[in-house]
DSSP file (Angstrom, degrees, kcal/mol; ACC not computed):
  #  RESIDUE AA STRUCTURE BP1 BP2  ACC     N-H-->O    O-->H-N    N-H-->O    O-->H-N    TCO  KAPPA ALPHA  PHI   PSI    X-CA   Y-CA   Z-CA
    1    1 A M              0   0    0      0, 0.0     2,-0.5     0, 0.0    83,-0.0   0.000 360.0 360.0 360.0 137.9   50.0  -72.1  -86.7
    2    2 A I        -     0   0    0     83,-0.0     2,-0.6     1,-0.0    83,-0.2  -0.713 360.0-169.3 -84.0 128.0   51.8  -73.6  -89.7
    3    3 A A        +     0   0    0     81,-1.7    83,-0.2    -2,-0.5     2,-0.2  -0.811  26.5 145.5-120.4  89.6   50.0  -73.2  -92.9
    4    4 A T        -     0   0    0     -2,-0.6    82,-0.2     1,-0.2    17,-0.1  -0.505  50.2 -70.3-114.7-174.4   51.6  -75.4  -95.6
    5    5 A W        -     0   0    0     80,-0.3    -1,-0.2    15,-0.2    15,-0.0  -0.326  47.2-102.6 -75.7 157.1   50.3  -77.3  -98.6
    6    6 A E    >   -     0   0    0      1,-0.1     3,-2.1     4,-0.1     6,-0.1  -0.713  35.2-132.4 -72.9 124.5   48.3  -80.5  -98.4
    7    7 A P  T 3  S+     0   0    0      0, 0.0    -1,-0.1     0, 0.0     5,-0.1   0.804 102.8  47.1 -55.1 -33.5   51.0  -83.2  -99.2
    8    8 A A  T 3  S+     0   0    0      3,-0.1     3,-0.1     2,-0.1    -2,-0.0   0.447  84.7 119.2 -90.1   1.4   48.8  -85.0 -101.8
    9    9 A A  S X  S-     0   0    0     -3,-2.1     3,-1.7     1,-0.1    -4,-0.0  -0.307  79.6 -85.0 -66.7 151.1   47.8  -81.8 -103.7
   10   10 A P  T 3  S+     0   0    0      0, 0.0    -1,-0.1     0, 0.0     3,-0.1  -0.292 111.4  11.1 -59.2 135.5   48.8  -81.5 -107.4
   11   11 A G  T 3  S+     0   0    0      1,-0.2    12,-2.6   113,-0.2     2,-0.5   0.402  88.4 140.3  82.7  -2.1   52.3  -80.2 -107.9
   12   12 A V  E <   -A   22   0A   0     -3,-1.7     2,-0.5    10,-0.2    10,-0.2  -0.645  34.5-161.5 -84.0 126.1   53.4  -80.4 -104.2
   13   13 A L  E     -A   21   0A   0      8,-3.5     8,-2.2    -2,-0.5     2,-0.7  -0.904   8.2-147.3-104.9 127.7   56.9  -81.6 -103.7
   14   14 A R  E     -A   20   0A   0     -2,-0.5     6,-0.2   109,-0.2     5,-0.1  -0.868  16.8-148.9 -95.2 120.2   58.0  -83.0 -100.3
   15   15 A L    >   -     0   0    0      4,-2.9     3,-2.4    -2,-0.7    91,-0.1  -0.403  32.0 -99.0 -79.2 162.6   61.6  -82.2  -99.7
   16   16 A P  T 3  S+     0   0    0      0, 0.0    -1,-0.1     0, 0.0    94,-0.1   0.822 124.3  57.3 -54.7 -32.9   63.8  -84.5  -97.6
   17   17 A S  T 3  S-     0   0    0      1,-0.1     3,-0.1     2,-0.1    93,-0.0   0.595 121.3-107.6 -72.4 -10.5   63.3  -82.3  -94.5
   18   18 A G  S <  S+     0   0    0     -3,-2.4    -1,-0.1     1,-0.4     2,-0.0   0.263  73.7 141.2  98.8 -11.1   59.5  -82.7  -94.8
   19   19 A R        -     0   0    0     -5,-0.1    -4,-2.9     1,-0.1     2,-0.4  -0.361  43.7-140.0 -64.8 147.6   59.0  -79.1  -96.1
   20   20 A L  E     +A   14   0A   0     62,-0.7    67,-0.5    -6,-0.2     2,-0.4  -0.932  22.0 177.6-114.1 132.7   56.4  -78.9  -98.9
   21   21 A V  E     -Ab  13  87A   0     -8,-2.2    -8,-3.5    -2,-0.4     2,-0.5  -0.994  20.5-138.0-132.1 137.4   56.7  -76.6 -101.9
   22   22 A R  E     -Ab  12  88A   0     65,-2.7    67,-2.9    -2,-0.4     2,-0.4  -0.859  14.7-167.1 -98.8 128.7   54.2  -76.4 -104.9
   23   23 A G  E     + b   0  89A   0    -12,-2.6     2,-0.3    -2,-0.5    67,-0.2  -0.852  19.4 157.7-103.7 146.9   55.5  -76.2 -108.4
   24   24 A R  E     - b   0  90A   0     65,-1.6    67,-1.2    -2,-0.4     2,-0.5  -0.993  41.8-108.9-162.1 165.0   53.2  -75.2 -111.2
   25   25 A G  E >   - b   0  91A   0     68,-0.3     3,-1.2    -2,-0.3    67,-0.3  -0.863  19.5-148.0 -98.4 129.0   52.8  -73.9 -114.7
   26   26 A L  T 3  S+     0   0    0     65,-3.1    66,-0.2    -2,-0.5    67,-0.2   0.659  93.1  71.6 -74.0 -14.7   51.3  -70.4 -114.9
   27   27 A R  T 3  S+     0   0    0     65,-2.3    -1,-0.3    64,-0.3    66,-0.1   0.717  92.1  70.1 -70.7 -18.8   49.7  -71.2 -118.2
   28   28 A R  S <  S-     0   0    0     -3,-1.2    -4,-0.0    64,-0.3     0, 0.0  -0.635 101.0 -90.3 -94.9 156.9   47.3  -73.4 -116.4
   29   29 A P        -     0   0    0      0, 0.0    -1,-0.1     0, 0.0    -4,-0.1  -0.246  52.3 -87.3 -63.6 153.2   44.6  -72.0 -114.0
   30   30 A L        -     0   0    0      1,-0.1     3,-0.1    -4,-0.1    -4,-0.0  -0.415  54.2-109.4 -58.9 129.9   45.4  -71.5 -110.4
   31   31 A P        -     0   0    0      0, 0.0    -1,-0.1     0, 0.0     2,-0.0  -0.226  35.0-100.5 -60.3 151.9   44.6  -74.8 -108.6
   32   32 A Q  S    S+     0   0    0     -3,-0.1     0, 0.0     3,-0.0     0, 0.0  -0.330  85.4  46.5 -67.5 157.9   41.6  -74.9 -106.3
   33   33 A G  S    S-     0   0    0     -3,-0.1    -3,-0.0    -2,-0.0     0, 0.0  -0.631  99.7  -3.3 105.6-164.6   42.3  -74.6 -102.6
   34   34 A P        -     0   0    0      0, 0.0   -29,-0.0     0, 0.0     0, 0.0  -0.197  67.1-122.4 -65.3 151.6   44.5  -72.2 -100.6
   35   35 A E        -     0   0    0      1,-0.1    51,-0.2    -5,-0.0     2,-0.0  -0.487  34.7 -94.4 -84.3 160.6   46.6  -69.6 -102.2
   36   36 A P        -     0   0    0      0, 0.0    51,-0.2     0, 0.0     3,-0.1  -0.361  17.7-149.6 -67.5 155.5   50.3  -69.4 -101.7
   37   37 A A  S    S+     0   0    0     49,-2.8    16,-1.1     1,-0.4     2,-0.3   0.714  87.1  12.8 -89.5 -30.7   51.7  -67.1  -99.0
   38   38 A F  E    S-dc  53  87A   0     48,-1.9    50,-2.1    14,-0.1    -1,-0.4  -0.996  71.2-173.8-148.6 141.8   54.9  -66.6 -101.1
   39   39 A A  E     -dc  54  88A   0     14,-1.3    16,-2.5    -2,-0.3     2,-0.5  -0.994  18.5-149.2-140.6 147.8   55.9  -67.3 -104.6
   40   40 A L  E     -dc  55  89A   0     48,-2.5    50,-2.4    -2,-0.3     2,-0.5  -0.978  17.9-159.6-110.8 124.1   58.8  -67.2 -106.9
   41   41 A Y  E     -dc  56  90A   0     14,-2.9    16,-2.8    -2,-0.5     2,-0.9  -0.925   2.1-162.1-110.0 123.5   58.0  -66.6 -110.5
   42   42 A L  E     +d   57   0A   0     48,-2.8    50,-0.4    -2,-0.5     2,-0.3  -0.820  36.7 133.1-110.8  90.9   60.7  -67.6 -113.0
   43   43 A L  E     -d   58   0A   0     14,-1.4    16,-1.8    -2,-0.9    -2,-0.1  -0.938  64.7-122.6-141.3 157.2   59.9  -65.8 -116.3
   44   44 A G  S    S+     0   0    0     -2,-0.3     2,-0.3    14,-0.2    14,-0.1   0.754 101.8  38.2 -70.1 -24.3   61.5  -63.8 -119.0
   45   45 A R  S    S-     0   0    0     14,-0.2    12,-0.1    12,-0.1    14,-0.1  -0.905 102.6 -86.8-126.3 154.6   59.1  -60.9 -118.3
   46   46 A R        -     0   0    0     -2,-0.3    -2,-0.1     1,-0.1    -4,-0.1  -0.367  49.6-126.9 -59.8 131.0   57.7  -59.5 -115.1
   47   47 A P        -     0   0    0      0, 0.0     3,-0.1     0, 0.0    -1,-0.1  -0.308  29.9 -89.6 -74.7 163.8   54.5  -61.4 -114.2
   48   48 A P        -     0   0    0      0, 0.0     0, 0.0     0, 0.0     0, 0.0  -0.336  58.2 -84.3 -65.9 156.7   51.2  -59.8 -113.5
   49   49 A P        -     0   0    0      0, 0.0     2,-0.3     0, 0.0    -3,-0.0  -0.252  46.2-160.7 -62.5 150.3   50.5  -58.8 -109.9
   50   50 A V        -     0   0    0      2,-0.3     4,-0.1    -3,-0.1     0, 0.0  -0.845  29.6-114.0-127.8 167.5   49.1  -61.4 -107.5
   51   51 A A  S    S+     0   0    0     -2,-0.3     2,-0.2     2,-0.1     3,-0.0   0.572  95.6  62.3 -79.2  -9.7   47.3  -61.1 -104.1
   52   52 A W  S    S-     0   0    0      1,-0.1    -2,-0.3   -14,-0.0   -14,-0.1  -0.686 100.0 -82.2-114.0 167.4   50.2  -62.8 -102.2
   53   53 A E  E     +d   38   0A   0    -16,-1.1   -14,-1.3    -2,-0.2     2,-0.3  -0.447  59.1 166.5 -66.7 136.6   53.8  -61.9 -101.7
   54   54 A S  E     -d   39   0A   0    -16,-0.2     2,-0.4    -2,-0.1   -14,-0.2  -0.986  29.4-147.7-151.2 160.1   56.0  -62.8 -104.6
   55   55 A R  E     -d   40   0A   0    -16,-2.5   -14,-2.9    -2,-0.3     2,-0.5  -0.978  15.7-143.8-127.0 143.6   59.5  -62.4 -106.2
   56   56 A W  E     -d   41   0A   0     -2,-0.4     2,-0.5   -16,-0.2   -14,-0.2  -0.925  10.0-167.0-108.9 130.2   60.2  -62.4 -109.9
   57   57 A L  E     -d   42   0A   0    -16,-2.8   -14,-1.4    -2,-0.5     2,-0.6  -0.975  26.7-124.6-112.7 124.3   63.4  -63.8 -111.2
   58   58 A R  E     +d   43   0A   0     -2,-0.5     8,-2.9   -16,-0.2     9,-0.4  -0.574  48.6 154.7 -69.3 115.0   64.3  -63.0 -114.8
   59   59 A W        -     0   0    0    -16,-1.8   -15,-0.2    -2,-0.6   -14,-0.2  -0.779  34.9-140.7-149.3  94.4   64.7  -66.5 -116.2
   60   60 A P    >   -     0   0    0      0, 0.0     3,-2.2     0, 0.0   -17,-0.0  -0.215  38.9 -85.8 -60.4 146.8   64.2  -67.0 -120.0
   61   61 A D  T 3  S+     0   0    0      1,-0.3     3,-0.1    35,-0.0   -18,-0.1  -0.253 111.7   5.7 -56.4 135.1   62.4  -70.1 -121.1
   62   62 A F  T 3  S+     0   0    0      1,-0.2    -1,-0.3    -3,-0.1    71,-0.2   0.447 119.9  83.8  70.4   5.3   64.7  -73.1 -121.6
   63   63 A W  S <  S-     0   0    0     -3,-2.2    -1,-0.2     1,-0.1    68,-0.1  -0.210  81.6 -86.8-116.9-154.8   67.7  -71.1 -120.2
   64   64 A L        -     0   0    0     -3,-0.1    -1,-0.1    -2,-0.1    70,-0.1  -0.767  53.1 -76.5-117.8 163.4   69.2  -70.2 -116.8
   65   65 A P        -     0   0    0      0, 0.0     3,-0.2     0, 0.0    -6,-0.2  -0.282  33.0-134.3 -62.1 145.0   68.5  -67.4 -114.5
   66   66 A S  S    S+     0   0    0     -8,-2.9     2,-0.5     1,-0.2    -7,-0.1   0.837  99.2  37.3 -68.0 -33.1   69.9  -64.0 -115.5
   67   67 A D     >  -     0   0    0     -9,-0.4     4,-2.0     1,-0.1    -1,-0.2  -0.892  66.3-176.8-123.5  99.2   71.2  -63.3 -112.0
   68   68 A R  H  > S+     0   0    0     -2,-0.5     4,-2.5    -3,-0.2     5,-0.2   0.865  83.7  52.5 -67.3 -36.2   72.5  -66.5 -110.3
   69   69 A A  H  > S+     0   0    0      2,-0.2     4,-2.2     1,-0.2    -1,-0.2   0.919 111.1  47.1 -66.2 -42.7   73.3  -64.8 -107.0
   70   70 A A  H  > S+     0   0    0      2,-0.2     4,-2.5     1,-0.2    -1,-0.2   0.866 111.3  52.7 -66.4 -33.6   69.7  -63.4 -106.7
   71   71 A T  H  X S+     0   0    0     -4,-2.0     4,-2.6     2,-0.2     5,-0.2   0.937 109.1  48.1 -65.5 -48.0   68.4  -66.8 -107.6
   72   72 A A  H  X S+     0   0    0     -4,-2.5     4,-2.1     1,-0.2    -2,-0.2   0.905 113.2  48.7 -60.1 -42.3   70.3  -68.5 -104.9
   73   73 A D  H  X S+     0   0    0     -4,-2.2     4,-2.1     2,-0.2    -2,-0.2   0.925 112.4  47.9 -63.5 -45.8   69.2  -65.9 -102.4
   74   74 A A  H  X S+     0   0    0     -4,-2.5     4,-2.6     1,-0.2    -2,-0.2   0.890 111.4  50.2 -64.4 -40.1   65.5  -66.3 -103.5
   75   75 A L  H  X S+     0   0    0     -4,-2.6     4,-2.5     2,-0.2    -1,-0.2   0.876 108.8  51.5 -68.4 -36.8   65.7  -70.0 -103.3
   76   76 A R  H  X S+     0   0    0     -4,-2.1     4,-2.3    -5,-0.2    -1,-0.2   0.908 111.7  48.2 -63.2 -40.2   67.2  -69.9  -99.8
   77   77 A E  H  X S+     0   0    0     -4,-2.1     4,-2.6     2,-0.2    -2,-0.2   0.923 111.0  50.2 -64.1 -44.4   64.3  -67.6  -98.8
   78   78 A A  H  X S+     0   0    0     -4,-2.6     4,-1.9     1,-0.2    -2,-0.2   0.908 111.0  49.4 -62.4 -42.1   61.7  -69.9 -100.3
   79   79 A L  H  < S+     0   0    0     -4,-2.5     4,-0.5     2,-0.2    -1,-0.2   0.933 112.3  47.5 -63.4 -45.6   63.2  -72.9  -98.5
   80   80 A A  H >< S+     0   0    0     -4,-2.3     3,-1.1     1,-0.2     4,-0.2   0.920 113.9  46.9 -61.9 -43.2   63.2  -71.1  -95.2
   81   81 A R  H >X S+     0   0    0     -4,-2.6     4,-2.0     1,-0.2     3,-1.8   0.798  97.9  71.2 -69.9 -28.2   59.6  -69.9  -95.6
   82   82 A A  T 3< S+     0   0    0     -4,-1.9   -62,-0.7     1,-0.3    -1,-0.2   0.662  83.1  73.2 -65.1 -14.0   58.4  -73.4  -96.7
   83   83 A G  T <4 S+     0   0    0     -3,-1.1    -1,-0.3    -4,-0.5    -2,-0.2   0.759 122.3   4.9 -69.1 -23.0   58.8  -74.5  -93.1
   84   84 A S  T <4 S+     0   0    0     -3,-1.8   -81,-1.7    -4,-0.2     2,-0.3   0.398 123.8  58.2-142.0   1.4   55.8  -72.6  -92.1
   85   85 A E  S  < S-     0   0    0     -4,-2.0     2,-0.8   -83,-0.2   -80,-0.3  -0.889  83.2 -99.7-133.2 162.7   54.2  -71.1  -95.2
   86   86 A R        -     0   0    0     -2,-0.3   -49,-2.8   -83,-0.2   -48,-1.9  -0.763  45.5-172.1 -82.1 112.5   52.7  -72.1  -98.5
   87   87 A V  E     -bc  21  38A   0     -2,-0.8   -65,-2.7   -67,-0.5     2,-0.4  -0.900   5.3-165.9-112.0 136.1   55.5  -71.5 -101.0
   88   88 A E  E     -bc  22  39A   0    -50,-2.1   -48,-2.5    -2,-0.4     2,-0.4  -0.962   8.5-165.8-121.9 138.9   55.0  -71.8 -104.8
   89   89 A I  E     +bc  23  40A   0    -67,-2.9   -65,-1.6    -2,-0.4     2,-0.3  -0.993  25.5 167.1-118.7 127.7   57.6  -72.0 -107.5
   90   90 A A  E     +bc  24  41A   0    -50,-2.4   -48,-2.8    -2,-0.4     2,-0.2  -0.999  21.5 169.8-149.2 146.0   56.3  -71.4 -111.0
   91   91 A C  E     -b   25   0A   0    -67,-1.2   -65,-3.1    -2,-0.3   -64,-0.3  -0.654  58.8 -77.3-130.8-167.7   57.2  -70.7 -114.6
   92   92 A A  S    S+     0   0    0    -50,-0.4   -65,-2.3   -67,-0.3   -64,-0.3   0.941 126.9  18.3 -63.7 -48.6   55.1  -70.8 -117.7
   93   93 A G  S    S-     0   0    0    -68,-0.2   -68,-0.3   -67,-0.2    -1,-0.2   0.675  93.9-129.5 -99.5 -21.1   54.9  -74.6 -118.2
   94   94 A G  S    S+     0   0    0    -70,-0.3   -69,-0.1     1,-0.0    -2,-0.0   0.612  85.5  77.3  84.5  12.4   55.9  -75.8 -114.7
   95   95 A Q  S  > S+     0   0    0      3,-0.1    34,-1.7    33,-0.1     4,-1.3   0.773  89.8  31.0-117.5 -64.9   58.6  -78.2 -116.0
   96   96 A G  H  > S+     0   0    0     32,-0.2     4,-2.5    33,-0.2    33,-0.2   0.996 129.6  23.7 -67.8 -70.8   62.0  -76.7 -117.0
   97   97 A R  H  > S+     0   0    0      2,-0.2     4,-2.6     1,-0.2     5,-0.2   0.920 128.5  47.5 -64.5 -45.2   62.6  -73.6 -114.9
   98   98 A T  H  > S+     0   0    0      2,-0.2     4,-2.7     1,-0.2     5,-0.2   0.943 113.1  48.5 -63.5 -46.4   60.3  -74.8 -112.1
   99   99 A G  H  X S+     0   0    0     -4,-1.3     4,-2.6     2,-0.2    -2,-0.2   0.907 111.5  50.9 -58.5 -42.6   61.9  -78.2 -112.0
  100  100 A T  H  X S+     0   0    0     -4,-2.5     4,-2.0    -5,-0.2    -1,-0.2   0.928 111.9  46.1 -62.0 -45.1   65.4  -76.7 -112.0
  101  101 A A  H  X S+     0   0    0     -4,-2.6     4,-2.1     2,-0.2    -2,-0.2   0.892 112.5  50.5 -64.8 -39.9   64.5  -74.4 -109.1
  102  102 A L  H  X S+     0   0    0     -4,-2.7     4,-2.2     2,-0.2    -2,-0.2   0.907 109.4  51.4 -65.0 -40.2   62.9  -77.3 -107.2
  103  103 A A  H  X S+     0   0    0     -4,-2.6     4,-2.0     2,-0.2    -2,-0.2   0.894 108.9  50.9 -63.2 -38.6   66.0  -79.4 -107.8
  104  104 A C  H  X S+     0   0    0     -4,-2.0     4,-2.5     2,-0.2    -1,-0.2   0.882 108.1  52.4 -66.5 -37.3   68.1  -76.5 -106.4
  105  105 A L  H  X S+     0   0    0     -4,-2.1     4,-1.6     2,-0.2    -2,-0.2   0.909 106.9  53.5 -62.2 -39.1   65.8  -76.4 -103.4
  106  106 A A  H  <>S+     0   0    0     -4,-2.2     5,-2.7     2,-0.2    -2,-0.2   0.909 107.6  50.7 -61.1 -41.2   66.4  -80.1 -102.9
  107  107 A V  H ><5S+     0   0    0     -4,-2.0     3,-1.7     1,-0.2    -2,-0.2   0.938 109.7  49.6 -62.0 -46.1   70.2  -79.5 -103.0
  108  108 A L  H 3<5S+     0   0    0     -4,-2.5    -1,-0.2     1,-0.3    -2,-0.2   0.796 109.0  54.7 -60.3 -27.7   69.8  -76.8 -100.3
  109  109 A D  T 3<5S-     0   0    0     -4,-1.6    -1,-0.3    -5,-0.2    -2,-0.2   0.364 133.1 -85.9 -91.1   3.6   67.7  -79.3  -98.3
  110  110 A G  T < 5S+     0   0    0     -3,-1.7    -3,-0.2     1,-0.3    -2,-0.1   0.372  82.6 133.3 114.7  -4.8   70.5  -81.9  -98.4
  111  111 A V      < -     0   0    0     -5,-2.7    -1,-0.3    -6,-0.1     5,-0.1  -0.657  64.7-109.1 -76.1 128.1   70.1  -83.9 -101.7
  112  112 A P    >>  -     0   0    0      0, 0.0     3,-2.1     0, 0.0     4,-1.1  -0.270  25.8-118.5 -55.6 142.6   73.5  -84.2 -103.4
  113  113 A G  T 34 S+     0   0    0      1,-0.3     4,-0.5     2,-0.2     3,-0.4   0.827 113.3  56.0 -53.3 -36.5   73.7  -82.1 -106.6
  114  114 A G  T 34 S+     0   0    0      1,-0.2    -1,-0.3    25,-0.2     4,-0.2   0.618 114.4  39.5 -73.2 -11.7   74.2  -85.1 -108.8
  115  115 A E  T <> S+     0   0    0     -3,-2.1     4,-2.0     2,-0.1    -1,-0.2   0.492  90.3  88.9-112.5  -7.0   71.0  -86.7 -107.5
  116  116 A A  H  X S+     0   0    0     -4,-1.1     4,-2.3    -3,-0.4     5,-0.2   0.853  85.1  52.3 -67.2 -38.1   68.7  -83.7 -107.3
  117  117 A V  H  > S+     0   0    0     -4,-0.5     4,-2.6     2,-0.2    -1,-0.2   0.941 111.6  47.3 -63.4 -45.7   67.3  -83.9 -110.8
  118  118 A A  H  > S+     0   0    0      1,-0.2     4,-2.2     2,-0.2    -2,-0.2   0.880 110.3  54.2 -61.8 -38.4   66.3  -87.5 -110.3
  119  119 A Y  H  X S+     0   0    0     -4,-2.0     4,-2.5     2,-0.2    -1,-0.2   0.937 111.8  43.3 -60.0 -48.2   64.7  -86.7 -107.0
  120  120 A V  H  X>S+     0   0    0     -4,-2.3     4,-2.4     1,-0.2     5,-1.6   0.873 112.7  52.1 -69.3 -37.2   62.6  -84.0 -108.5
  121  121 A R  H  <5S+     0   0    0     -4,-2.6    -1,-0.2     3,-0.2    -2,-0.2   0.874 114.7  43.4 -66.6 -34.7   61.7  -86.2 -111.5
  122  122 A E  H  <5S+     0   0    0     -4,-2.2    -2,-0.2    -5,-0.2    -1,-0.2   0.902 126.4  29.4 -74.3 -41.4   60.6  -89.0 -109.1
  123  123 A H  H  <5S+     0   0    0     -4,-2.5  -109,-0.2    -5,-0.2    -2,-0.2   0.561 134.7  18.7-102.1  -8.8   58.7  -86.8 -106.6
  124  124 A Y  T  <5S-     0   0    0     -4,-2.4    -3,-0.2    -5,-0.2  -113,-0.2   0.662 124.0 -18.0-123.6 -65.7   57.4  -83.9 -108.8
  125  125 A A    > < -     0   0    0     -5,-1.6     3,-1.8   -30,-0.1    -1,-0.2  -0.962  46.0-134.9-154.6 130.9   57.3  -84.5 -112.6
  126  126 A P  T 3  S+     0   0    0      0, 0.0    -5,-0.1     0, 0.0    -4,-0.1   0.734 107.8  44.7 -59.5 -24.0   59.1  -87.0 -114.8
  127  127 A H  T 3  S+     0   0    0     -6,-0.1   -28,-0.1     0, 0.0    -6,-0.1   0.236  81.9 135.0-107.9  13.0   60.1  -84.4 -117.4
  128  128 A A    <   +     0   0    0     -3,-1.8   -32,-0.2    -8,-0.1    -7,-0.1  -0.296  59.8  33.1 -61.5 147.7   61.3  -81.7 -114.9
  129  129 A V  S    S-     0   0    0    -34,-1.7   -33,-0.2   -33,-0.2   -32,-0.1   0.948  73.7-167.8  66.3  94.9   64.6  -80.0 -115.7
  130  130 A E        +     0   0    0      4,-0.0   -34,-0.1     5,-0.0    -2,-0.1   0.734  51.7  52.9 -91.6 -25.2   64.5  -79.9 -119.5
  131  131 A T  S  > S-     0   0    0    -68,-0.1     4,-2.1     1,-0.1     5,-0.2  -0.763  75.0-120.5-118.2 157.8   67.9  -79.0 -120.8
  132  132 A P  H  > S+     0   0    0      0, 0.0     4,-2.4     0, 0.0     5,-0.2   0.880 115.7  52.6 -59.1 -37.3   71.5  -80.2 -120.3
  133  133 A W  H  > S+     0   0    0      2,-0.2     4,-2.1     1,-0.2     5,-0.1   0.818 106.6  52.3 -72.0 -29.3   72.5  -76.7 -119.0
  134  134 A Q  H  > S+     0   0    0      2,-0.2     4,-2.0     1,-0.2    -1,-0.2   0.909 109.8  49.1 -68.9 -40.3   69.7  -76.8 -116.5
  135  135 A R  H  X S+     0   0    0     -4,-2.1     4,-2.4     2,-0.2    -2,-0.2   0.912 112.1  48.5 -62.3 -42.3   70.9  -80.2 -115.2
  136  136 A R  H  X S+     0   0    0     -4,-2.4     4,-1.9     2,-0.2    -1,-0.2   0.900 107.5  55.9 -65.6 -38.7   74.5  -78.8 -115.0
  137  137 A F  H  < S+     0   0    0     -4,-2.1     4,-0.4     1,-0.2    -1,-0.2   0.921 110.7  44.8 -56.8 -45.3   73.2  -75.7 -113.1
  138  138 A V  H >< S+     0   0    0     -4,-2.0     3,-1.4     1,-0.2    -2,-0.2   0.941 110.7  52.9 -66.0 -46.4   71.6  -78.0 -110.5
  139  139 A A  H 3< S+     0   0    0     -4,-2.4    -1,-0.2     1,-0.3    -2,-0.2   0.810 117.8  38.1 -60.6 -29.8   74.7  -80.2 -110.2
  140  140 A R  T 3< S+     0   0    0     -4,-1.9    -1,-0.3    -5,-0.2    -2,-0.2   0.340  84.8 132.0-102.0   5.7   76.9  -77.2 -109.6
  141  141 A F    <         0   0    0     -3,-1.4   -28,-0.1    -4,-0.4    -3,-0.1  -0.313 360.0 360.0 -64.0 138.4   74.4  -75.3 -107.4
  142  142 A P              0   0    0      0, 0.0    -1,-0.2     0, 0.0    -4,-0.1   0.525 360.0 360.0 -60.4 360.0   76.0  -73.9 -104.2
């Protein structure tokens, strides 16, 4: 059985393939409803342990990931898992780093790099992807 997010739930982004991924800010309480099966946490420091499987990517606030190859690998894993599992992408505020990662997922899912930021701003959050270098990172994402 496929256990994914409810499409209308807060923070859920529908990718062009139909896969659903939830973005959120860790400063806010965990939303009501089911927990993620897998999460990517994009923070400058290791996050506290959670009850579900997760990966931490060192990614300082307002900047870019410290290890771009590991980030691309983790995002490919998240996209693959989103086909049948509840996948969450989160940073502290849920806008810059999370928006950047969601835009990169959109690129992996077929959205052209030059259109991915607009896609995420339209379908996830209007202020997602906060800095010029985050926008460039998405546009050049493999």
